[in-house]
C-alpha positions in Angstrom: 56.7 12.1 49.9 57.9 10.6 46.6 58.7 6.9 46.8 61.2 5.4 44.2 61.2 2.2 42.6 64.1 0.2 41.1 63.3 -3.0 39.1 66.0 -5.0 37.5 65.6 -8.7 36.2 68.2 -11.2 34.7 67.5 -14.4 33.3 69.7 -17.5 34.7 70.3 -20.8 33.3 69.5 -23.0 36.2 66.7 -24.2 37.9 64.3 -21.8 40.2 64.9 -23.9 43.4 68.5 -24.0 43.2 68.9 -19.9 42.4 66.3 -19.3 45.2 68.2 -21.3 47.8 71.5 -19.9 46.8 70.6 -16.5 47.3 68.8 -17.2 50.4 71.9 -18.9 52.2 73.7 -16.4 53.9 76.9 -18.4 53.9 76.8 -17.9 50.0 76.0 -14.3 49.8 79.4 -12.7 49.8 80.4 -15.3 46.9 77.9 -13.5 44.3 76.9 -10.2 46.1 79.8 -8.1 45.2 78.1 -4.9 46.6 78.6 -6.2 50.0 81.2 -6.9 52.6 79.1 -8.2 55.3 75.8 -10.3 55.2 74.7 -12.0 58.2 71.9 -13.4 60.0 70.8 -11.8 63.5 69.5 -13.2 66.5 71.1 -16.6 66.2 69.0 -17.4 63.2 70.3 -20.2 60.9 68.5 -19.7 58.0 66.3 -17.1 56.4 62.4 -16.7 56.9 59.8 -14.3 58.0 60.6 -12.2 61.1 64.4 -13.0 60.8 66.6 -10.2 60.6 69.9 -9.6 58.6 72.8 -7.2 59.0 74.2 -6.3 55.5 77.1 -3.8 55.1 78.2 -2.4 51.9 81.8 -1.9 50.5 81.5 1.7 51.1 80.7 1.3 55.0 77.0 2.0 54.6 74.9 -0.9 56.5 71.4 -1.8 56.6 69.3 -4.1 59.2 66.5 -5.6 57.4 63.8 -8.1 58.5 62.0 -10.6 56.3 58.4 -9.7 55.8 58.1 -12.5 53.2 59.6 -16.0 52.7 57.8 -18.3 50.0 60.5 -20.7 48.5 61.1 -20.8 45.7 58.9 -17.9 44.5 60.2 -14.9 46.3 61.2 -13.0 49.3 60.8 -9.4 50.9 62.4 -7.3 53.2 61.9 -4.0 55.1 64.8 -1.9 56.6 64.3 -1.6 60.0 67.6 0.4 60.8 69.7 1.9 58.2 71.7 5.0 56.5 70.1 8.3 57.4 69.6 8.9 53.9 66.5 6.6 53.7 63.5 7.4 55.4 62.4 3.7 54.3 63.6 1.1 52.4 62.0 -2.1 51.1 63.1 -5.0 48.7 61.3 -8.1 47.2 63.3 -10.8 44.8 61.0 -12.8 42.5 62.1 -16.0 41.0 60.1 -17.0 38.0 60.5 -20.4 36.3 60.5 -19.5 32.4 61.1 -23.1 31.0 62.7 -26.2 32.6 66.2 -24.8 33.7 65.7 -21.3 33.3 65.0 -18.7 35.9 64.2 -15.0 35.5 65.1 -13.2 38.7 63.5 -9.8 39.6 64.9 -7.4 42.1 62.6 -4.8 43.0 63.5 -2.1 45.5 61.3 0.9 47.0 62.6 3.8 48.8 62.0 7.2 50.2 64.9 9.6 50.8 65.0 12.0 53.7 65.6 15.7 53.2 67.8 17.0 52.1 68.7 13.9 50.2 65.7 14.3 48.1 67.6 16.8 46.3 69.8 14.3 44.7 67.0 11.9 44.0 68.0 11.3 40.3 71.6 10.5 41.3 70.9 8.2 43.9 68.4 6.3 41.7 70.6 6.1 39.0 73.6 4.5 41.6 71.3 2.0 43.0 70.0 1.0 39.7 73.2 0.3 38.5 74.4 -1.4 41.6 71.3 -3.6 41.5 72.0 -4.5 37.8 75.6 -5.6 38.6 74.4 -7.7 41.4 72.3 -9.6 39.3 74.9 -9.9 36.6 77.3 -11.3 39.4 74.5 -13.6 40.6 74.1 -15.1 37.2 77.9 -15.6 36.7 78.1 -17.4 40.2 75.1 -19.7 39.7 75.7 -20.7 36.0 79.5 -21.5 36.9 78.6 -23.6 40.0 75.0 -24.8 39.3 74.2 -24.9 35.9 70.7 -26.4 34.7 72.0 -29.7 33.6 73.5 -30.8 37.0 
């Protein structure tokens, strides 16, 4: 089966700890993640961490339950899909936060997925759509953080 990988990155004018904390605080998630209309931690979890599950629903109504498989503040996180849209056989994602220099963080979103048949026929279209959405999410993240948490604070 063919796995696909999407990688996007952006540089944010804020320190790595603030960027990491902001992205992993689910009370902030809908402030910057304009792709989603719902983002909640499950099973009574108060914060993200290994084994914690999250329920995220896109504005188009498509939902996914993920589980954190890695949580290493402020370096990165990784999740895997445990339940999601039928189009995906599997889906995983990682976010990496790299301090470039004092007050500047490079954020990488990396997604890997496998499509079910017959959706594999549309793999290029699905790949382009997801790539565009990932890029926009990073732009929105940058805008929100630089407005609310600039590096000089």
